[in-house]
C-alpha positions as CSV (number, residue, x, y, z in Angstrom):
1,M,97.2,139.4,142.4
2,E,94.8,140.9,139.4
3,M,95.0,140.0,136.0
4,D,96.3,143.5,135.0
5,D,99.3,142.7,137.5
6,D,100.6,140.2,135.2
7,P,99.7,140.6,131.3
8,P,100.1,137.7,129.1
9,S,103.6,137.5,127.2
10,D,104.2,138.0,123.7
11,P,104.0,135.0,121.5
12,D,107.1,133.1,121.0
13,E,107.8,133.6,117.0
14,R,109.8,130.1,117.0
15,F,106.6,128.3,118.1
16,P,103.5,128.8,115.8
17,E,100.1,128.9,117.9
18,E,97.5,126.6,117.2
19,C,94.0,126.8,118.4
20,Y,91.7,123.7,118.4
21,M,87.7,123.6,119.2
22,F,85.5,121.0,119.6
23,V,84.3,119.3,116.6
24,T,80.7,118.2,116.8
25,P,78.8,115.9,114.3
26,E,76.9,119.0,113.0
27,I,80.4,120.7,112.2
28,L,81.9,117.8,110.5
29,A,78.5,116.7,108.6
30,E,79.0,118.7,105.4
31,P,82.8,117.8,105.2
32,V,81.9,114.4,105.5
33,L,79.4,114.4,102.9
34,S,81.6,115.9,100.3
35,V,84.0,113.3,100.9
36,M,81.6,110.5,100.6
37,Q,80.2,112.1,97.2
38,K,83.6,111.9,96.0
39,F,84.2,108.8,97.0
40,I,81.3,107.0,95.8
41,G,81.8,109.0,92.5
42,W,84.6,106.8,91.2
43,R,83.5,103.6,92.6
44,K,80.9,101.5,91.3
45,G,78.2,99.2,93.1
46,M,77.8,99.0,96.7
47,Q,81.2,100.0,97.7
48,G,80.6,103.0,99.9
49,P,83.4,104.2,102.0
50,T,84.2,102.8,105.5
51,I,84.6,105.4,108.4
52,D,88.7,104.8,108.3
53,E,88.7,105.4,104.5
54,V,86.4,108.8,105.1
55,L,88.9,109.7,107.8
56,A,92.0,109.3,105.4
57,R,90.2,111.4,102.8
58,L,89.1,114.1,105.1
59,R,92.9,114.4,106.4
60,R,94.0,114.4,102.8
61,V,91.6,117.3,101.4
62,D,92.4,119.7,104.2
63,D,95.2,119.7,106.9
64,K,92.7,121.3,109.3
65,W,90.9,117.8,109.8
66,R,94.5,116.1,110.8
67,Q,93.6,115.9,114.5
68,I,90.0,114.4,113.7
69,L,89.5,110.8,115.4
70,V,87.8,108.0,114.0
71,D,85.3,108.2,117.2
72,Q,84.3,111.6,115.6
73,V,83.7,110.5,112.1
74,S,81.5,107.6,113.7
75,Q,79.2,110.0,115.6
76,T,79.1,112.3,112.5
77,M,77.8,109.0,110.5
78,S,75.2,108.1,113.3
79,Y,74.2,112.0,113.1
80,L,73.7,111.8,109.5
81,E,72.1,108.5,109.6
82,E,69.5,109.7,112.1
83,G,69.1,112.6,109.7
84,D,68.5,110.1,106.7
85,R,71.3,111.4,105.0
86,V,73.5,108.3,104.9
87,W,72.8,104.4,105.4
88,S,74.8,101.7,106.7
89,I,75.5,99.1,103.7
90,G,77.2,96.9,106.2
91,E,80.4,95.6,106.9
92,D,81.2,99.2,108.1
93,R,80.4,100.7,104.6
94,W,78.1,103.9,104.3
95,G,75.9,105.1,101.3
96,L,74.4,108.3,100.5
97,M,70.6,108.7,100.5
98,D,69.1,110.2,97.6
């Protein structure tokens, strides 16, 4: 059977269609840095956010990040650390490099 013999059906209006793409650390880096800047801006001292706090804030800021997993944020932190943009404060807390 050829593809033209069986064309795709029209979408059902009762069910919204969604599309997901693989989110790499390079894609997630800027949103993570933005969340961290806001988080650190209202906290004092060496109280950078944890990965879980970054994830929660990402999800709050924009619904498109609702499917992001802790592992993806963790990989992004490693990517940012290798690029000297963040550093591990300790106890799973992260700070921004100047």
